[in-house]
C-alpha positions in Angstrom: 11.3 34.8 45.8 11.6 37.4 43.0 8.3 38.8 41.6 7.2 37.3 38.4 6.7 40.0 35.7 5.1 39.6 32.3 7.1 41.4 29.6 5.2 44.2 27.9 4.5 44.0 24.2 2.4 47.2 24.1 3.3 50.8 24.3 1.0 53.6 25.5 0.9 55.2 22.0 0.4 51.9 20.2 -3.4 51.3 19.8 -5.3 48.7 17.9 -6.7 51.3 15.5 -3.2 52.7 14.8 -1.8 49.2 14.3 -4.6 48.3 11.8 -4.2 51.6 9.9 -0.4 51.1 9.7 -0.9 47.5 8.5 -3.4 48.8 5.9 -0.9 51.4 4.6 1.9 48.8 4.5 -0.3 46.4 2.6 -1.6 49.1 0.2 2.0 50.2 -0.5 3.1 46.6 -1.0 0.1 45.9 -3.3 0.8 49.1 -5.3 4.5 48.3 -5.6 3.7 44.8 -6.7 1.1 46.0 -9.2 3.5 48.5 -10.7 6.2 45.9 -10.8 3.8 43.4 -12.4 2.8 46.0 -15.0 6.4 46.7 -15.9 7.1 43.0 -16.1 4.0 42.5 -18.2 5.0 45.3 -20.5 8.5 43.9 -21.0 7.0 40.4 -21.5 4.5 41.7 -24.0 7.2 43.7 -25.8 9.3 40.5 -26.0 6.4 38.6 -27.3 5.7 41.2 -29.9 9.3 41.2 -31.0 9.3 37.4 -31.2 6.2 37.4 -33.3 7.5 40.2 -35.4 10.8 38.3 -35.9 8.9 35.3 -37.1 6.8 37.3 -39.5 10.0 39.1 -40.8 11.7 35.7 -41.3 8.8 34.3 -43.1 8.5 37.3 -45.5 12.3 37.4 -46.2 12.5 33.7 -46.8 9.5 33.8 -49.1 11.1 36.6 -51.0 14.5 34.9 -51.2 13.1 31.5 -52.2 9.8 31.5 -53.9 9.7 35.0 -55.4 13.4 35.2 -56.3 13.3 31.6 -57.7 10.5 32.6 -60.1 12.8 35.4 -61.3 16.2 33.8 -61.5 15.3 30.3 -62.7 14.1 31.3 -66.2 17.2 33.5 -66.7 19.6 30.7 -65.6 17.9 28.1 -67.8 18.1 30.5 -70.8 21.8 31.1 -70.3 22.5 27.4 -69.9 21.1 26.8 -73.4 22.9 29.7 -75.1 24.5 28.9 -78.5 28.1 28.9 -77.5 27.9 27.5 -73.9 26.9 23.8 -74.5 29.6 23.1 -77.2 32.3 24.9 -75.2 31.3 22.9 -72.1 31.3 19.6 -74.0 34.7 20.5 -75.5 35.9 21.7 -72.1 37.2 24.9 -73.8 38.0 27.0 -70.8 38.8 30.1 -72.8 35.6 30.1 -74.7 33.7 29.3 -71.5 35.2 32.3 -69.8 34.4 34.6 -72.7 30.8 33.2 -72.9 30.1 33.6 -69.2 31.5 37.2 -69.2 29.0 38.1 -71.9 26.2 37.4 -69.2 27.1 40.7 -67.5 26.1 42.5 -70.7 22.7 41.0 -70.9 19.4 42.8 -70.2 18.6 41.1 -66.8 21.9 42.3 -65.4 21.9 45.7 -67.0 18.3 46.4 -65.9 19.3 45.0 -62.4 16.6 42.4 -62.5 19.4 40.3 -60.9 22.6 41.4 -59.2 25.1 39.0 -60.8 28.1 38.1 -58.6 29.7 35.1 -60.5 29.1 32.4 -63.0 30.9 29.0 -62.6 30.9 26.0 -65.0 31.4 22.5 -63.7 31.6 19.1 -65.3 28.8 16.6 -64.5 31.0 15.3 -61.8 31.1 18.8 -60.3 34.8 19.5 -61.2 35.3 23.2 -61.8 36.0 24.0 -65.5 35.7 27.8 -65.7 34.5 30.9 -63.9 33.9 34.5 -65.0 36.6 37.0 -65.0 34.4 40.0 -64.4 32.9 38.7 -61.2 34.4 37.3 -58.1 35.4 33.8 -57.3 32.4 33.1 -55.1 30.9 29.7 -55.3 28.6 27.7 -52.9 30.8 24.6 -53.5 33.3 26.0 -51.0 31.1 24.1 -48.6 32.4 20.6 -48.8 29.1 19.1 -47.5 27.2 20.9 -50.3 29.7 19.8 -52.9 29.4 16.2 -51.8 25.6 16.5 -52.0 25.8 17.8 -55.5 28.2 15.1 -56.6 25.9 12.4 -55.2 23.1 13.5 -57.5 22.2 11.1 -60.3 21.5 12.2 -63.9 17.8 12.7 -63.3 18.5 15.0 -60.3 21.1 16.9 -62.3 18.5 17.8 -64.9 16.6 19.7 -62.2 17.6 23.1 -61.0 19.1 23.3 -57.5 18.9 26.6 -55.4 20.5 27.4 -52.1 21.0 30.5 -49.9 24.5 30.6 -48.5 27.0 32.9 -46.9 30.4 33.6 -48.4 33.7 33.4 -46.5 33.5 37.2 -46.1 30.0 36.8 -44.6 28.1 38.1 -47.6 24.6 36.6 -48.0 24.3 35.2 -51.6 22.1 33.0 -53.7 23.2 30.2 -56.1 21.2 28.2 -58.6 22.7 25.1 -60.3 21.2 24.3 -63.8 22.3 21.7 -66.4 24.2 22.8 -69.4 22.8 21.4 -72.7 19.4 20.6 -71.3 18.6 16.9 -71.2 22.1 15.7 -72.1 23.6 17.4 -69.0 27.0 18.4 -70.6 27.9 20.2 -67.5 26.6 22.2 -64.5 26.3 26.0 -64.4 26.2 27.9 -61.1 24.8 31.4 -61.2 25.7 33.3 -58.0 23.7 36.4 -57.3 22.9 38.9 -54.5 19.1 38.8 -54.0 18.8 41.5 -51.3 17.6 44.2 -53.8 14.4 42.1 -54.0 13.6 43.3 -50.5 13.1 46.9 -51.5 9.8 48.3 -50.1 9.5 45.6 -47.4 10.0 48.2 -44.7 7.0 50.4 -45.5 4.9 47.3 -45.9 5.7 46.4 -42.3 5.5 50.0 -41.0 9.1 49.8 -39.9 12.7 49.7 -40.9 14.1 46.4 -42.1 17.8 45.9 -42.0 19.9 43.0 -43.2 23.3 42.2 -41.6 26.0 40.0 -43.0 28.0 37.4 -41.2 30.3 40.1 -39.6 27.2 42.0 -38.3 27.7 44.7 -40.9 24.5 46.3 -42.5 24.3 45.3 -46.1 20.7 46.3 -46.7 18.2 48.7 -45.2 14.6 49.5 -46.1 13.2 52.6 -44.4 9.5 52.6 -43.5 9.2 53.9 -40.0 6.4 56.5 -39.8 7.2 60.1 -38.8 6.6 61.2 -35.2 7.2 57.8 -33.6 8.8 58.4 -30.2 8.9 54.8 -28.8 10.3 52.0 -31.0 11.2 48.3 -30.5 13.6 46.3 -32.6 13.0 42.6 -33.3 16.2 40.7 -34.3 16.4 37.2 -35.8 18.6 35.1 -38.0 17.5 33.6 -41.3 19.0 30.2 -41.9 20.3 29.2 -45.3 21.2 25.9 -46.9 22.4 23.0 -44.8 20.9 24.8 -41.8 23.6 27.4 -41.6 23.1 31.2 -40.9 22.5 33.2 -44.1 21.8 36.7 -42.8 20.8 38.7 -39.7 17.4 40.4 -39.8 16.2 43.4 -37.8 12.8 45.1 -37.9 12.4 48.4 -36.0 8.8 49.3 -35.4 7.0 52.0 -33.5 5.2 50.8 -30.4 3.6 54.1 -29.3 0.2 52.6 -29.4 1.3 49.5 -27.4 3.1 51.7 -24.9 0.0 53.9 -24.6 -2.2 50.9 -24.0 0.2 49.6 -21.3 0.1 53.1 -19.7 -3.6 53.1 -19.9 -3.8 49.7 -18.3 -1.4 50.8 -15.5 -3.4 54.0 -14.9 -6.7 52.1 -14.8 -5.1 49.5 -12.5 -3.9 52.2 -10.2 -7.3 53.9 -10.1 -9.0 50.5 -9.5 -6.5 49.8 -6.8 -7.0 53.1 -5.2 -10.8 52.7 -5.3 -10.4 49.1 -3.9 -8.1 50.5 -1.2 -10.7 53.1 -0.2 -13.5 50.5 -0.3 -11.4 48.0 1.7 -10.5 50.7 4.2 -14.1 51.9 4.7 -15.4 48.3 4.7 -12.7 47.1 6.9 -13.3 50.0 9.4 -17.0 49.2 9.4 -16.4 45.4 9.8 -13.8 46.0 12.5 -16.1 48.4 14.3 -18.9 45.8 14.2 -16.8 42.6 14.6 -14.0 43.8 16.9 -14.3 47.3 18.5 -17.9 47.0 19.5 -17.4 43.5 21.0 -14.3 44.7 22.7 -16.2 47.6 24.2 -18.9 45.3 25.5 -16.2 42.9 26.9 -14.6 45.9 28.7 -18.0 46.9 30.2 -18.5 43.3 31.4 -15.0 43.2 32.8 -15.6 46.4 34.8 -18.9 45.0 36.1 -17.2 41.8 37.1 -14.3 43.6 38.7 -16.8 45.6 40.8 -18.3 42.4 42.1 -21.3 41.9 39.8 -20.7 38.2 39.0 -24.2 37.8 37.6 -23.2 39.8 34.5 -23.9 37.8 31.3 -21.1 37.0 28.9 -21.7 38.5 25.5 -22.5 36.0 22.7 -19.7 35.3 20.2 -19.0 33.3 17.1 -16.3 30.6 16.6 -13.4 33.2 16.5 -11.0 34.9 18.9 -13.9 36.6 20.6 -15.0 33.1 21.7 -11.6 32.7 23.4 -12.0 36.0 25.1 -15.5 35.0 26.2 -14.2 31.8 27.7 -11.4 33.7 29.5 -13.9 36.2 30.7 -16.1 33.4 32.0 -13.1 31.9 33.9 -12.4 35.4 35.2 -16.0 35.8 36.4 -15.9 32.4 38.0 -12.6 33.3 39.7 -14.0 36.6 41.0 -17.1 34.7 42.2 -15.0 32.2 44.0 -12.9 35.0 45.6 -16.1 36.7 46.7 -17.4 33.5 48.1 -14.1 32.9 49.9 -14.2 36.4 51.3 -17.7 35.9 52.5 -16.7 32.6 54.1 -13.7 34.2 55.8 -15.8 37.1 57.0 -18.5 34.8 58.3 -16.0 32.3 59.8 -15.8 32.3 63.6 -12.1 31.6 63.3 -10.0 34.7 63.6 -8.1 35.2 60.3 -5.5 37.7 59.3 -3.6 38.3 56.0 0.0 39.7 56.1 1.5 41.3 53.0 5.0 40.6 51.7 6.5 43.1 54.1 4.8 41.6 57.2 2.2 44.2 57.6 -1.5 43.4 58.3 -3.4 43.7 55.1 -6.7 42.1 56.1 -8.6 41.1 59.3 -11.9 39.3 59.3 -14.6 40.3 61.8 -13.7 37.5 64.3 -10.0 38.7 64.3 -11.0 42.3 64.8 -13.2 41.3 67.7 -10.4 39.3 69.2 -7.9 42.1 68.9 -10.3 44.6 70.4 -11.1 42.2 73.3 -7.4 41.7 74.1 -6.3 45.3 73.3 -4.0 44.2 70.4 -2.5 46.7 68.0 -4.0 45.8 64.6 -1.4 47.7 62.6 1.4 45.4 63.9 2.2 42.3 61.9 3.0 40.4 65.2 -0.6 40.1 66.4 -0.1 37.1 68.7 3.6 37.6 69.7 4.9 35.0 67.1 8.2 36.9 66.8 9.6 38.8 63.8 12.0 35.9 63.1 9.3 33.5 62.4 7.4 35.9 60.2 10.4 36.8 58.1 11.4 33.1 57.8 8.0 32.4 56.2 8.2 35.5 54.0 11.7 34.7 52.7 10.8 31.1 51.9 13.6 29.6 54.1 11.2 28.2 56.6 8.2 25.9 56.4 4.6 26.8 57.4 4.1 27.1 61.1 1.2 25.0 62.3 -0.5 24.2 65.7 1.6 26.8 67.7 0.4 26.9 71.3 0.4 30.6 72.4 -1.0 32.5 75.4 -2.5 35.9 74.8 -3.3 37.4 78.1 -5.5 34.9 79.9 -6.5 33.1 76.7 -4.9 30.0 75.2 -4.8 29.9 71.4 -3.5 27.5 68.7 -2.1 29.5 65.7 -1.2 28.5 62.1 1.0 30.7 59.8 1.2 29.6 56.2 2.5 31.2 53.0 0.0 32.4 50.4 1.0 32.0 46.7 -0.6 33.0 43.4 -1.3 30.7 40.5 2.4 31.0 39.3 3.8 30.1 42.7 4.9 33.6 43.6 4.6 34.5 47.3 2.0 37.2 47.9 1.7 37.1 51.7 1.0 35.1 54.9 -2.2 33.7 56.3 -2.5 33.8 60.1 -5.3 31.9 61.7 -5.8 31.1 65.4 -8.4 29.3 67.6 -9.3 30.0 71.2 -8.6 26.7 73.0 -9.1 27.8 76.6 -12.4 26.0 76.9 -11.0 22.9 75.2 -8.2 22.7 77.7 -10.7 23.0 80.6 -12.9 20.4 79.0 -9.9 18.1 78.6 -9.2 18.3 82.2 -12.8 17.5 83.1 -12.8 14.6 80.7 -9.7 13.2 82.3 -11.6 12.9 85.6 -14.4 11.0 83.8 -12.1 8.5 82.2 -11.5 6.6 85.5 -15.2 6.1 86.1 -15.9 5.0 82.5 -13.0 2.5 82.7 -14.4 1.1 85.9 -17.8 0.6 84.2 -16.1 -1.0 81.2 -14.4 -3.5 83.5 -17.7 -4.5 85.1 -19.3 -4.9 81.7 -16.5 -7.2 80.6 -17.0 -9.4 83.7 -20.8 -9.6 83.1 -20.0 -10.5 79.5 -17.9 -13.5 80.6 -20.8 -14.8 82.8 -23.2 -14.4 79.9 -20.8 -16.3 77.7 -20.9 -19.3 80.2 -24.7 -19.3 80.3 -24.8 -19.3 76.5 -22.4 -22.2 76.3 -24.6 -24.3 78.5 -27.7 -23.4 76.5 -25.9 -24.4 73.3 -25.0 -27.8 74.7 -28.7 -28.5 75.6 -29.9 -27.4 72.2 -27.4 -29.7 70.5 -28.7 -32.7 72.6 -32.4 -31.8 71.7 -31.5 -31.6 68.1 -29.8 -35.1 68.2 -33.0 -36.7 69.8 -35.2 -34.9 67.3 -33.1 -36.1 64.4 -33.4 -39.8 65.7 -37.2 -39.6 66.1 -37.5 -37.8 62.8 -35.5 -40.6 61.1 -37.9 -43.3 62.5 -41.0 -41.3 61.5 -39.5 -40.8 58.0 -38.8 -44.5 57.6 -42.4 -45.3 58.7 -43.8 -42.7 56.3 -41.7 -44.1 53.5 -43.0 -47.7 54.2 -46.6 -46.5 54.3 -46.1 -44.7 51.1 -44.5 -47.7 49.5 -47.5 -49.9 50.6 -49.9 -47.2 49.4 -48.1 -47.1 46.1 -48.2 -50.9 45.6 -51.9 -50.9 46.5 -52.5 -48.2 43.9 -50.6 -50.2 41.3 -52.6 -53.3 42.1 -55.9 -51.3 41.9 -54.7 -49.9 38.6 -53.9 -53.4 37.3 -57.3 -54.7 38.4 -59.0 -51.8 36.7 -57.0 -52.5 33.5 -58.0 -56.2 33.7 -61.6 -55.3 34.2 -61.4 -53.0 31.2 -59.7 -55.7 29.1 -62.5 -58.2 30.2 -65.2 -55.7 29.2 -63.4 -55.2 25.9 -63.2 -59.0 25.4 -66.9 -59.4 26.2 -67.8 -56.7 23.7 -65.5 -58.4 21.1 -67.3 -61.8 21.8 -70.7 -60.2 21.4 -69.6 -58.6 18.1 -68.2 -62.0 16.9 -71.5 -63.7 17.8 -73.4 -61.1 15.9 -71.0 -61.3 12.9 -71.2 -65.1 12.8 -75.0 -64.9 12.7 -74.9 -62.5 9.8 -72.2 -64.6 8.1 -74.4 -67.7 8.5 -77.3 -66.0 6.9 -75.1 -64.9 4.0 -73.8 -68.5 3.5 -77.3 -69.8 3.5 -78.2 -67.2 0.8 -75.1 -68.3 -1.2 -76.2 -71.9 -0.9 -79.7 -71.1 -2.3 -78.0 -69.0 -5.1 -75.8 -71.9 -5.9 -78.9 -74.2 -6.3 -80.4 -71.6 -8.6 -77.2 -71.5 -10.6 -77.3 -75.3 -10.9 -80.8 -75.1 -12.4 -79.7 -72.4 -14.8 -76.7 -74.6 -15.9 -79.0 -77.5 -16.5 -81.2 -75.3 -18.7 -78.2 -74.0 -20.7 -77.1 -77.6 -21.2 -80.5 -78.6 -22.5 -80.4 -75.6 -24.9 -76.9 -76.6 -26.1 -78.2 -80.2 -26.8 -81.1 -78.9 -28.8 -78.8 -76.5 -30.7 -76.5 -79.4 -31.6 -79.5 -81.3 -32.9 -80.7 -78.4 -35.0 -77.1 -77.9 -36.4 -77.1 -81.6 -37.4 -80.5 -81.2 -39.2 -79.2 -78.1 -40.9 -76.1 -80.0 -42.0 -78.3 -82.7 -43.5 -80.5 -80.2 -45.3 -77.4 -78.4 -46.6 -76.1 -81.7 -48.0 -79.4 -82.2 -49.8 -79.3 -78.8 -51.2 -75.9 -79.4 -52.8 -73.9 -76.5 -54.1 -76.5 -73.9 -53.1 -76.5 -75.0 -49.5 -72.8 -75.0 -49.0 -72.8 -71.6 -47.2 -75.6 -72.7 -45.0 -73.6 -75.9 -44.2 -70.7 -73.8 -43.0 -72.9 -71.8 -40.7 -74.5 -75.0 -39.4 -71.0 -76.4 -38.7 -70.0 -73.2 -36.7 -73.3 -73.4 -34.7 -72.5 -77.0 -33.9 -69.0 -76.0 -32.6 -70.5 -73.2 -30.6 -73.1 -75.6 -29.0 -70.3 -78.0 -28.2 -68.3 -75.2 -26.5 -71.3 -74.1 -24.6 -71.9 -77.7 -23.4 -68.3 -78.0 -22.3 -68.5 -74.6 -20.4 -71.7 -75.4 -18.7 -70.2 -78.8 -17.6 -67.3 -76.9 -16.0 -69.7 -74.4 -14.4 -71.8 -77.2 -13.0 -68.7 -78.8 -11.5 -67.7 -75.5 -10.0 -71.1 -74.8 -8.6 -71.2 -78.3 -7.0 -67.8 -77.5 -5.4 -69.0 -74.2 -4.1 -72.1 -75.8 -2.6 -69.9 -78.4 -0.8 -67.6 -75.6 0.5 -70.6 -73.6 1.7 -71.9 -76.6 3.6 -68.6 -77.0 5.3 -68.5 -73.3 6.1 -71.9 -73.4 7.6 -70.9 -76.2 9.9 -67.7 -74.4 10.9 -69.7 -71.2 11.7 -72.0 -73.2 13.9 -69.0 -74.6 15.9 -67.4 -71.1 16.2 -70.7 -69.6 17.4 -70.9 -72.2 20.2 -67.2 -71.5 21.2 -67.9 -67.7 21.3 -71.0 -68.2 23.4 -68.9 -70.2 25.9 -66.2 -67.5 25.9 -68.8 -64.8 26.6 -70.0 -66.7 29.6 -66.4 -67.0 31.0 -65.8 -63.2 30.4 -68.9 -62.4 32.5 -67.6 -64.5 35.4 -64.1 -62.8 35.2 -65.7 -59.3 35.2 -67.7 -60.2 38.4 -64.5 -61.4 40.1 -62.5 -58.3 39.1 -65.2 -56.0 40.5 -65.1 -57.7 43.8 -61.2 -57.6 44.0 -61.2 -54.0 42.9 -63.5 -53.0 45.9 -61.1 -54.8 48.3 -58.0 -53.1 46.9 -59.6 -49.6 47.2 -60.4 -50.2 50.9 -56.7 -51.3 51.5 -55.4 -48.2 49.6 -57.6 -45.9 51.7 -56.3 -47.4 55.0 -52.7 -47.2 53.9 -53.2 -43.5 52.8 -54.5 -42.7 56.3 -51.4 -44.3 57.9 -49.1 -42.3 55.5 -50.9 -39.0 56.3 -50.6 -39.6 60.1 -46.9 -40.4 59.6 -46.3 -37.2 57.6 -48.1 -35.2 60.3 -45.9 -36.7 63.0 -42.8 -36.1 60.9 -43.9 -32.4 60.5 -44.2 -32.0 64.2 -40.7 -33.5 64.7 -39.3 -31.1 62.1 -40.9 -28.2 64.0 -39.3 -29.5 67.2 -35.9 -29.7 65.4 -36.3 -26.2 63.9 -37.1 -24.8 67.4 -34.0 -26.6 68.8 -31.8 -25.2 66.0 -33.3 -21.7 66.6 -32.5 -22.0 70.3 -28.9 -23.0 69.4 -28.6 -20.1 67.0 -29.8 -17.7 69.7 -27.3 -19.2 72.1 -24.5 -18.7 69.4 -25.7 -15.2 68.9 -25.7 -14.6 72.7 -22.1 -16.1 72.9 -20.9 -13.8 70.1 -22.6 -10.8 71.7 -21.0 -11.6 75.0 -17.6 -11.9 73.3 -18.2 -8.7 71.3 -19.3 -6.9 74.5 -16.2 -8.1 76.3 -14.0 -6.9 73.3 -15.8 -3.6 73.1 -15.3 -3.1 76.8 -11.6 -3.7 76.3 -11.5 -1.4 73.3 -13.4 1.3 75.3 -10.9 0.9 78.1 -7.9 1.2 75.7 -9.5 4.2 73.9 -10.1 6.0 77.1 -6.5 5.3 78.1 -5.2 6.7 74.8 -7.6 9.7 75.0 -6.4 10.4 78.5 -2.8 10.2 77.3 -3.4 12.6 74.4 -5.3 15.0 76.6 -2.5 15.0 79.0 0.0 15.5 76.2 -2.1 18.4 74.7 -2.4 20.0 78.1 
């Protein structure tokens, strides 16, 4: 098998410090280049932004000049010309010759001569925007060449035509011009006059105001105006270009503003210089800080790890692993811990091999002896074997080379004879963790004594087999005795079961009689209790009847008293009636003065009559109550006699119950004794039954033991036979 090699990714001159320094220089160069490129890009972007903002400012200023400022100048002049003496009549008469003459006179007026305006052309239109006349001194320029603008002007109503209309436009030659349309004749709008002018002269001085040079270009990109204002000594300039749109959103002129950007360039250079200085300082700080951090976080831990590795490699497996954080050092720490564990295992294995009594040798990949443990050295010295030779035991070079080449399997349990010693040898390949062959392991055992012991053991086998046969025969006899014992135990159990059944039946009968007697005794006790309760109730009834009789007598006496009171009330009522009659007679005698007294006497008479009637009813009721009380007294006397008789009967019943209760208690006591004796006999029968079952169980155990002993004797005989066969085969 080919040797497994790890490809090298490191060169002798490539160290970690050199790699880090190289990486730092590369990163610093990349950062410097990126910073310079970014500054250049930023400068260009800032310049473009400056030009854009400058273009917007220039566009605003030029548009303001061309519209608001120029309108304030041209509008009064155009309105004055439209109201001149000869222009309205000629327009109304559509006199083209006179219109041409009149418009040519505009070139001789003060605004044109003093160059307040740069007049290009004057055109006269009808209200319907049909061209009537144009000046002969000027050109033929007119904004109405744009059909869209002409349609827009035609669409204006009379009110819109009375207002001035201005537009910036570009001629067909690309010249930027300005036109103003004003009504001829004022409010009547006899026609429309177009005054075409070149307003660029109004931009004079705009360049110095912007600290630069302003230039105007026509539609053919030809410079038509330039205002110098760039300061002296400017070395770096930037030109902002834009387009000013005219009427109908069409280009009017190109604008360019050239300004000095020395200050801006100097600021950018200062920023770049400061950035480079800051970057250099940062690089130095990072380099120094990185070196310090690497020295603390990397180089120092690596040095400590190297020291620990050297200590572990020298056999010091108790060396502590340096503490680490959650980084690559932790991975190295785990790897170092595994390495320490592996070295510790190797040392333990070496100690085990050195201390093993089994001779062990290690052959390298070339078949030479690389290691011998003390047992192997002693064996070689005792048998005068050359330890430098790979064929220590006479295995043969072919076998060793077959194992080394991988074409053969491991050789195990080889029976060899070295001198007068018999050995059993094993030759096995040794591989590393990747499966690569690193050598051969040769171990052997001195089996001379084992062979002699096997021969002696063979002689003992016959004697042991004879004893095993005798044990098997004795086990069979024991099995027969156990079977007889089991049969007798079963018969005893059957008889005990029969006697136990009879005793159980007797016990149950006695228990039933005892239960019935107890129930009878309980019933008698309950009857006695009920009789006692009845006697107490009868005594209570007798006492209650006596009390009730006394109460009835009291009621009778009270009724007699009420009768006397009623008679007294009746007498009073009769006297009251008599007095009322006398009062009535006296009132009649008194005449008119006694009429009120007669009424009172009459009411008293009625009250006396009502009292007499009520007392009569009360007397009747009292007589009825007295009659009822008499009947009640007689009934109470009869009940009292009956209760007395019942009380006497209850006394007789209680005496009989007491006598019967005593008899029942004696019967229950005798029956309980019978039940107790029956239970005792049943318990004895159960003990006999248990002993019989125990005897049967012992007999079963004895039977199983005999069978097991017989089986073990057979197994022993078979095992001895197999061992004898193996021993003979091994020998």
